[in-house]
C-alpha positions in Angstrom: 238.5 196.0 -55.0 238.7 195.4 -51.4 241.6 195.9 -49.2 242.0 192.2 -48.6 241.9 191.5 -52.4 244.2 194.4 -53.3 246.8 193.6 -50.5 246.8 190.0 -51.9 247.2 191.6 -55.6 250.1 193.4 -54.5 252.0 190.8 -52.1 255.1 189.0 -53.3 254.6 185.9 -51.2 254.6 182.2 -52.1 251.3 179.9 -51.8 251.0 176.6 -51.0 247.8 174.1 -51.8 246.2 174.9 -48.6 246.4 178.8 -49.2 245.5 178.4 -52.8 242.2 176.2 -51.7 241.4 179.3 -49.5 242.0 181.9 -52.4 240.0 180.0 -55.0 237.2 180.1 -52.6 237.4 184.0 -52.1 238.1 184.9 -55.5 235.6 182.4 -57.3 232.8 185.2 -57.7 235.4 187.6 -59.0 236.6 185.0 -61.4 233.5 184.3 -62.6 232.4 187.8 -63.0 235.2 188.3 -65.3 234.7 185.0 -67.4 231.1 185.7 -67.8 231.7 189.1 -69.5 234.5 187.5 -71.6 232.4 184.6 -72.8 229.0 186.2 -72.9 227.4 183.4 -70.4 227.6 182.8 -67.0 227.0 179.0 -67.4 230.2 178.9 -69.7 232.0 181.2 -67.1 231.5 178.6 -64.5 232.8 175.9 -66.4 236.0 178.0 -67.2 236.4 178.8 -63.5 236.2 175.2 -62.8 238.8 174.5 -65.4 241.3 177.1 -64.3 240.9 176.1 -60.8 241.9 172.5 -61.7 244.8 174.1 -63.7 246.1 176.1 -60.8 245.9 173.0 -58.4 247.8 170.9 -60.7 250.3 173.7 -61.5 251.1 173.6 -57.7 252.1 169.9 -57.5 255.1 171.0 -59.6 258.2 173.4 -58.8 256.1 176.3 -59.6 256.7 179.8 -58.0 253.9 182.0 -57.4 254.8 185.4 -55.8 251.5 187.2 -56.8 248.7 184.6 -56.3 245.6 186.6 -57.4 247.1 187.9 -60.5 248.5 184.4 -61.3 244.7 183.0 -61.0 243.5 185.7 -63.0 246.1 185.0 -65.7 245.1 181.3 -65.7 241.3 182.2 -66.0 241.9 184.7 -68.9 244.0 182.2 -70.9 241.5 179.4 -70.5 238.8 181.8 -71.2 240.8 182.8 -74.7 241.1 179.0 -75.3 237.5 178.7 -75.2 236.8 181.6 -77.4 239.4 180.2 -80.1 237.4 177.0 -80.0 234.5 178.8 -80.8 236.4 180.3 -83.8 234.6 183.4 -83.5 237.2 185.9 -82.2 240.7 187.0 -83.4 243.6 186.4 -81.2 244.9 189.3 -78.9 247.6 191.5 -80.5 247.6 193.5 -83.9 247.1 197.0 -83.9 246.2 197.2 -80.2 249.7 197.6 -79.8 249.5 201.3 -80.0 250.4 203.4 -77.0 246.9 205.3 -77.0 246.5 207.4 -74.1 243.5 206.0 -71.8 241.8 207.7 -69.0 242.0 206.1 -65.7 238.9 204.5 -63.8 236.4 206.9 -63.4 232.6 206.5 -62.4 231.2 207.1 -65.8 233.1 204.1 -67.1 232.4 201.8 -64.4 228.6 202.7 -64.5 228.3 202.1 -68.3 230.4 198.6 -67.9 228.0 197.6 -64.8 225.0 198.5 -67.0 226.0 196.3 -69.9 224.7 193.1 -70.3 227.0 189.9 -71.1 225.9 189.9 -75.0 227.0 193.5 -75.2 230.6 192.5 -74.3 230.7 190.0 -76.8 230.6 193.3 -79.4 234.1 193.9 -78.2 237.2 192.4 -79.7 239.1 190.3 -77.1 241.9 192.7 -76.1 239.3 195.5 -75.6 236.6 193.1 -73.8 239.3 191.9 -71.3 240.9 195.4 -70.5 237.5 197.1 -69.9 236.1 194.2 -67.7 239.5 194.1 -65.6 239.8 197.9 -65.2 236.0 199.0 -65.3 234.1 196.1 -63.9 236.8 194.7 -61.4 238.7 197.6 -60.7 242.4 196.5 -61.5 245.1 199.0 -62.1 246.8 199.3 -65.6 249.6 197.3 -64.2 247.6 194.6 -62.9 245.7 194.5 -65.9 249.0 194.3 -68.2 250.2 191.4 -65.8 247.2 189.4 -66.2 246.6 189.9 -70.0 250.5 189.6 -70.4 250.4 192.8 -72.3 252.4 195.9 -72.3 251.0 199.2 -70.7 250.5 200.8 -74.1 248.7 197.9 -75.4 246.4 198.0 -72.3 245.7 201.4 -72.8 244.9 201.2 -76.4 242.7 198.2 -75.8 240.8 200.3 -72.9 240.1 203.5 -74.9 239.0 201.7 -77.8 237.1 199.1 -75.8 235.2 202.0 -73.7 234.2 203.8 -76.9 232.9 200.6 -78.5 231.0 199.5 -75.5 229.1 202.9 -75.2 228.4 202.3 -78.5 227.2 198.7 -78.3 225.0 199.6 -75.4 222.6 201.7 -77.5 222.8 199.2 -80.6 219.4 197.1 -80.9 219.5 193.5 -79.7 218.3 191.8 -82.9 218.7 188.3 -81.7 215.7 186.2 -81.7 214.0 185.3 -78.7 214.6 181.8 -77.4 212.3 179.2 -78.3 211.2 175.5 -76.9 209.3 173.0 -79.0 206.1 171.9 -77.2 207.2 168.9 -76.0 210.2 170.2 -74.3 208.3 173.1 -73.2 205.8 170.5 -71.5 208.6 168.3 -69.9 210.2 171.2 -68.4 206.8 172.6 -66.9 206.1 169.1 -65.6 209.2 168.8 -63.6 208.9 172.2 -62.3 205.3 171.6 -61.1 206.3 168.4 -59.4 209.0 170.3 -57.8 207.2 173.2 -56.4 204.4 170.8 -55.2 207.4 168.7 -53.3 206.4 165.5 -55.1 210.0 164.1 -55.0 208.3 160.7 -55.6 207.2 161.6 -58.9 210.4 163.5 -59.5 212.3 160.3 -58.9 210.3 158.4 -61.3 211.3 160.9 -63.8 215.2 160.3 -63.4 217.5 158.1 -65.4 218.6 155.0 -63.4 222.5 156.5 -63.6 221.2 160.3 -63.3 224.2 162.8 -62.4 223.6 165.8 -60.1 226.3 168.6 -59.9 225.8 170.7 -56.9 227.9 173.5 -58.1 230.9 174.4 -55.7 229.7 171.5 -53.2 229.4 167.8 -54.3 228.5 165.6 -57.0 226.0 162.7 -56.8 225.3 160.0 -59.3 222.4 157.2 -59.4 218.6 157.6 -58.7 219.0 156.1 -55.4 221.5 158.6 -54.2 220.1 161.5 -55.8 216.6 160.8 -54.3 218.0 160.5 -50.7 220.4 163.2 -50.6 219.6 165.8 -52.9 215.7 165.9 -53.0 216.0 165.1 -49.1 217.7 168.2 -48.7 215.2 170.1 -51.0 212.3 168.7 -49.1 213.9 170.3 -45.8 214.2 173.6 -47.3 211.6 176.3 -47.7 213.4 179.5 -49.3 212.8 178.2 -52.9 210.0 178.3 -55.6 210.9 177.4 -59.3 209.7 178.7 -62.7 210.5 177.4 -66.1 212.3 179.8 -67.9 215.6 180.5 -69.9 219.0 181.6 -68.5 221.3 182.8 -70.9 218.9 181.5 -73.9 219.3 177.8 -72.4 216.1 176.1 -70.8 216.4 176.2 -67.2 214.4 176.1 -63.6 214.7 179.5 -62.1 214.8 179.9 -58.4 213.2 182.7 -56.3 212.6 183.0 -52.7 208.8 182.9 -51.8 209.4 185.4 -49.0 210.8 187.9 -51.2 208.2 190.4 -52.5 210.3 191.5 -55.8 210.7 187.7 -56.6 214.4 188.5 -57.7 216.0 185.3 -59.3 218.4 183.8 -56.8 219.7 180.9 -58.5 218.8 178.3 -61.2 219.0 174.8 -62.2 219.8 173.1 -65.7 218.6 169.8 -66.8 219.8 167.1 -69.4 217.4 164.8 -70.8 217.8 161.2 -72.2 215.1 159.0 -73.5 212.5 161.1 -71.8 214.2 160.9 -68.4 216.5 163.5 -66.8 220.1 162.4 -67.4 222.0 165.3 -65.5 221.2 168.1 -63.1 223.3 171.1 -62.8 222.2 173.1 -59.5 223.6 176.5 -58.7 222.1 176.9 -55.4 225.2 177.2 -53.5 226.6 179.3 -56.3 224.5 182.2 -56.4 227.0 184.5 -58.0 226.3 182.8 -61.1 223.0 184.5 -61.8 224.8 187.8 -61.7 224.4 189.6 -65.1 222.7 186.7 -66.6 220.1 187.0 -69.3 217.1 185.6 -67.4 213.5 185.1 -69.1 210.4 183.0 -68.5 209.1 180.8 -70.9 206.7 183.5 -72.4 
């Protein structure tokens, strides 16, 4: 944790709407990092971060005293992620035999390296309490007291979850990933490839013809646009003036995506991605993560193959 974040976490000061907005901007990558590992998806994590941010902003409209804003925001994100997991009906609720006062080691380099190396899907093999405690301590570097406050758990419960979670994570890293590779039907593959080809050719006129009349664009963390005319003028117009992108069709977290890299980067590392939704053969929704590059961190990125 950097000193600014650490000071914020330990401070006992009120926060107003303006200060909250600034804190949300600074903490967004960390909140996303936590939620991505809780949910096993960088895409679902961004949805949860957005929902948690709205909840925090709405809460400040009422008589709410917030003494530790960073911990409070992580609590909201934690509870929002749990709500998503419960809706999936795949994970048990936090509690049960995790309430054991098992001694757990403090943060150390070995556990941090193991947590950093683990793919998002590996974290999904841990029960919720174990997963949350390992992420908060070994990935984000919070203390036992801070983890307990965020999770709403006792220190003995956090120690128990952390001890078991570390053991389970170490075993899960070595387990074979037996999930079948993501696949696209031939028609879907051709449609995605055609969109990518026209984008890379800067043929924005042809791209415009692929849009639904009421197409919607979400430029994550920036703005939302609607309608073929506005999207063509503003969204494609901005891309036409930029030269730091080249797209390839593929999968991000097993979902069809346009994967961007900087053509000047010899390593061709993915920098961000874009998701499309189609209706009647036309693009109805574009979700572009160009201005949220933190989202791709830890994502499972694959080419079409």
